[in-house]
C-alpha positions in Angstrom: 102.4 91.7 75.6 100.2 93.9 78.1 101.6 97.2 75.9 100.5 95.4 72.8 97.3 95.3 73.9 97.4 99.0 74.8 98.5 100.2 71.2 95.2 98.9 70.2 95.0 95.3 69.4 91.7 94.8 71.1 90.6 90.8 71.7 87.5 90.8 69.0 84.1 88.4 69.4 85.3 85.2 69.6 88.8 85.7 70.9 90.0 84.1 74.7 90.2 85.1 78.0 91.6 83.7 81.1 90.7 83.6 84.2 93.0 82.5 87.1 90.4 81.6 89.7 87.9 79.7 89.3 85.4 80.8 92.3 81.9 83.2 91.7 83.6 85.6 90.2 85.1 83.8 87.8 82.2 82.0 87.3 79.8 85.5 86.5 82.9 87.2 84.7 83.0 84.3 82.1 78.6 84.4 81.9 79.8 88.4 81.5 82.1 87.4 78.3 79.8 85.3 76.6 76.9 88.2 76.1 80.0 89.5 74.2 80.9 86.8 72.1 84.1 85.9 74.2 85.7 82.6 74.9 86.4 82.2 78.9 89.2 79.5 79.6 89.8 79.2 83.3 92.4 78.0 85.9 92.1 76.8 89.1 94.1 74.8 92.2 90.0 73.8 92.9 89.0 70.6 91.5 84.8 71.7 91.9 85.8 74.8 90.9 82.0 76.7 90.5 83.0 78.4 87.4 84.1 75.7 85.5 80.5 75.1 85.0 80.2 78.1 82.4 83.5 78.2 80.9 84.5 77.4 77.4 88.1 75.4 78.5 89.4 74.9 81.9 92.3 73.8 83.9 92.7 72.7 87.3 96.6 72.8 88.6 98.2 74.8 90.9 99.5 78.7 91.0 103.1 77.1 90.6 102.7 74.4 87.9 104.7 76.1 85.0 103.9 73.4 82.3 100.3 74.3 82.8 100.4 78.0 83.5 102.3 78.2 79.5 99.4 76.0 77.7 96.9 78.0 79.2 98.4 81.2 78.8 99.5 80.6 75.3 95.3 79.6 74.8 94.4 83.6 76.0 94.2 86.3 74.0 93.7 88.4 77.6 94.0 87.3 81.2 92.7 88.5 84.2 91.7 87.4 87.8 89.5 87.3 89.9 90.7 87.0 93.4 93.6 88.9 95.3 95.6 86.8 96.8 97.0 84.5 93.2 100.3 84.5 93.8 102.5 87.6 92.1 105.1 85.0 90.2 101.7 83.9 88.8 101.3 86.4 87.5 104.7 87.7 86.5 105.3 84.2 84.3 101.8 84.6 82.6 102.7 88.4 82.0 105.3 87.4 79.5 103.2 85.1 77.4 100.0 87.1 77.5 98.2 90.3 78.0 97.6 89.9 82.1 95.7 93.0 83.7 95.3 94.0 86.4 99.4 93.7 86.4 101.3 92.4 89.1 103.1 95.9 90.0 99.5 97.0 91.4 99.0 93.0 92.8 101.8 93.2 94.8 100.7 96.3 96.8 97.2 95.5 97.2 97.9 92.0 98.3 100.0 93.6 101.6 97.6 95.9 103.6 100.5 97.6 105.5 102.2 98.6 101.8 98.8 99.3 100.6 97.9 101.7 103.1 101.2 103.7 102.8 100.9 103.3 98.7 97.1 105.4 100.2 98.9 107.8 102.0 101.1 108.9 100.3 98.4 110.0 97.6 96.8 112.3 100.2 94.4 109.9 101.2 93.1 110.1 104.6 93.4 106.3 105.9 93.2 104.7 109.8 96.3 105.2 112.0 98.3 101.7 111.8 101.4 100.4 112.4 103.7 98.1 111.3 104.2 94.6 113.1 107.1 92.3 112.9 107.4 90.8 116.1 105.9 90.8 120.0 107.8 93.6 121.1 106.9 95.9 118.4 102.3 95.1 119.8 102.9 96.1 122.7 104.5 99.4 121.3 102.2 99.9 118.5 98.9 100.2 121.1 100.7 102.8 123.1 102.0 104.7 119.8 98.0 104.5 118.5 97.2 105.8 121.6 93.2 104.3 121.2 91.1 102.6 123.5 90.3 100.1 120.4 92.1 98.9 117.8 92.7 96.0 115.1 95.4 93.9 114.5 95.7 92.0 110.8 97.5 90.0 109.2 98.9 91.8 106.3 98.5 89.1 104.1 95.9 86.9 103.3 93.0 88.8 104.7 89.5 88.8 103.4 86.1 88.1 105.0 86.9 89.1 108.5 89.7 86.2 108.3 93.6 87.7 109.7 91.8 90.2 112.2 91.8 90.4 116.1 89.8 94.0 117.6 92.1 94.0 120.8 91.8 96.4 123.9 94.9 96.5 125.4 99.2 95.5 125.2 98.6 92.5 126.4 96.1 91.3 123.9 97.4 92.5 120.7 100.9 90.3 122.1 98.4 87.5 122.7 96.8 88.4 118.8 100.1 88.3 117.6 101.1 85.5 118.9 98.1 83.8 117.0 99.2 85.0 114.3 102.2 82.6 114.6 104.5 85.6 113.8 103.1 86.7 110.1 103.9 90.0 109.2 100.9 92.3 111.0 99.9 96.0 111.1 97.6 97.1 113.6 94.9 99.4 113.1 92.9 102.3 114.9 89.1 100.9 115.4 87.0 103.3 113.2 84.1 104.7 115.2 82.3 105.3 111.6 78.7 106.1 110.6 78.1 103.5 108.1 80.9 102.1 105.1 80.5 102.2 101.6 82.2 101.1 98.4 83.6 103.1 95.2 83.4 100.5 92.5 85.2 101.8 89.4 86.8 100.7 86.1 89.9 102.0 83.9 90.4 101.0 80.1 93.9 100.3 78.6 93.7 103.6 77.2 93.2 105.6 80.4 89.7 106.0 80.6 87.9 105.4 84.0 84.2 105.1 84.8 82.6 104.7 88.4 79.2 103.3 89.5 76.9 104.9 92.3 78.9 104.1 95.0 77.0 101.7 97.6 76.6 101.5 101.3 77.3 98.7 103.5 76.6 96.2 106.2 78.1 94.2 107.0 78.2 91.0 109.7 80.5 89.1 111.2 82.8 90.6 109.0 81.1 89.9 105.7 79.2 91.5 103.2 74.7 91.5 104.4 73.7 94.0 102.1 74.2 96.9 99.5 72.3 99.2 98.9 71.9 101.7 96.4 71.7 105.1 96.8 73.2 105.1 100.0 73.5 108.2 102.1 76.6 109.6 100.6 76.2 113.4 99.9 76.9 114.5 96.3 79.8 116.2 97.8 80.9 112.8 99.3 80.5 111.2 96.2 82.3 112.9 94.1 85.1 113.0 96.7 85.4 109.3 96.7 85.2 108.9 93.2 88.1 110.7 92.8 89.8 109.4 94.7 89.6 106.3 93.6 90.8 107.6 90.2 93.5 108.5 91.6 94.6 105.4 92.9 94.0 103.5 89.5 96.0 106.5 87.7 99.1 106.2 90.2 98.5 102.4 90.3 98.2 102.0 86.3 95.3 100.1 87.0 93.4 97.9 84.3 90.6 96.7 84.9 87.2 97.0 87.3 88.6 97.7 91.5 86.9 98.5 94.5 88.3 101.1 97.1 86.5 100.4 100.9 85.2 104.0 103.3 84.7 104.3 106.6 82.1 107.0 106.9 83.5 108.9 109.8 80.7 110.6 112.4 82.3 113.8 111.4 82.3 112.9 107.5 84.9 112.6 106.2 85.7 109.5 104.0 88.9 107.1 104.9 90.3 104.3 102.8 89.6 100.6 104.6 90.7 98.3 101.5 91.5 98.7 97.6 90.2 95.1 96.5 92.3 94.4 92.8 88.9 92.7 91.2 85.4 93.2 91.0 83.5 92.6 94.1 80.6 91.8 96.0 79.3 95.2 97.0 79.0 95.7 92.8 76.5 92.7 92.2 73.7 95.0 92.5 74.9 96.7 89.1 73.4 92.9 87.2 70.5 94.2 87.6 70.4 97.7 88.1 72.9 98.9 85.1 72.9 98.5 81.5 76.7 97.7 81.4 77.8 95.3 85.3 80.5 95.8 87.0 81.5 91.8 85.0 81.1 93.2 81.4 82.9 96.5 82.2 85.8 94.5 83.5 85.9 92.2 80.7 85.7 95.2 77.9 88.4 96.9 79.7 90.7 93.9 80.1 89.8 93.2 76.6 91.1 97.0 75.6 87.1 97.4 74.8 85.8 100.9 75.2 83.8 101.2 78.4 80.5 101.1 79.0 78.3 103.0 80.6 77.9 102.8 84.6 75.1 104.5 85.4 71.8 102.8 86.7 68.3 102.7 86.0 66.6 101.6 89.0 67.7 101.5 92.7 69.3 98.4 94.5 69.5 96.4 97.4 71.7 92.8 97.0 71.9 90.8 99.9 73.4 87.8 99.8 72.7 84.3 100.9 75.4 83.1 102.7 76.4 79.3 104.1 73.0 77.1 105.6 70.4 80.1 103.7 71.0 78.4 100.5 68.7 75.9 101.3 65.9 78.0 101.1 66.7 78.3 97.6 62.7 77.8 96.5 61.6 81.3 98.6 63.9 83.2 97.1 63.1 82.0 94.0 59.2 82.6 94.4 60.2 86.6 95.8 60.3 89.0 93.1 64.1 89.6 93.5 66.9 88.9 90.7 68.3 85.6 92.2 72.4 84.3 91.3 73.2 81.2 92.9 77.0 80.2 92.5 77.4 75.8 91.6 78.4 75.6 95.4 78.9 71.7 96.4 79.6 72.1 100.7 77.5 74.4 102.7 79.8 75.7 105.0 78.9 78.8 107.9 80.4 82.6 106.6 80.6 80.5 102.8 79.0 83.0 100.0 76.4 80.6 98.5 74.6 83.5 96.1 73.0 86.8 96.5 69.8 88.3 95.7 69.0 91.9 94.8 65.6 93.4 94.2 64.7 96.7 91.8 62.9 99.8 92.5 62.1 102.9 90.7 65.1 105.3 90.3 65.2 108.2 93.4 66.3 112.0 93.2 69.4 110.6 94.9 
């Protein structure tokens, strides 16, 4: 099915894009699809998924419900996902019934932190030093092998926004952290003393075409993205290098759709790949106001077999997340000269992304 789409059968206006996952990214993908005259069918295991509020059709069922998945898949001309923890088996099942991108092969690598770093390292791209951990003794030995004052123990799977990560400063702390993960496979990674963080948001089409947005500089608080600024501090040379890295990764994965590559920028200027996100990304939300074709429309274009849009920006931008109880101040946000996006989530929880705002300024020469 996916090959058929690659051979030149784009989804025409009036067609339906299926989206696995019903969070804010699915919501914004659905809104972008509507702009192109496309319908969306959201599939989520959550009853009150925010994307259900804006789609043409919705299905609430588990990701293991094959009957529901089959009905969903057969209603769609193409299928995609809005978060990377969709079970690989779900995507494989759906992919036999409808063109599904990104594919299960790309997902299997990017869902596992160790496989992801091994993949990137094998491409000759720098990553932080790391060691796989499968048992307590390995955690103790790994800290000694890394030979660094601080390290981060991370679960290999199901980690985002700081979840599944513990900072350690000794062998005993590494062992204690592994115990807290209840035996889950992990990696111990050197703590990088970076100058700042940056990311590349890019897209690859079914025909292999590639387009990248200007890399934002990102600031995190409590492991959650607080702010993305464009332009950031990357030099022209660093920007070219970062985009080349993203293209190399996408080509090697035969990836279709929008994705993000997150970088640590070391104090000596080196770029180290931290993570790959196989989806539209929080640090690309500024593109909604600052670009003619934003990351959500770009993703829809890519997975529907359309030509990729122009990723250039017409303004500088600062995107800031609205987190948890901050959403109670929506009136204040609404009164400012910003682009306001509220995600329709019913419950405010600490650390939960409730929306974002984007502030524009005239395009600089950087």
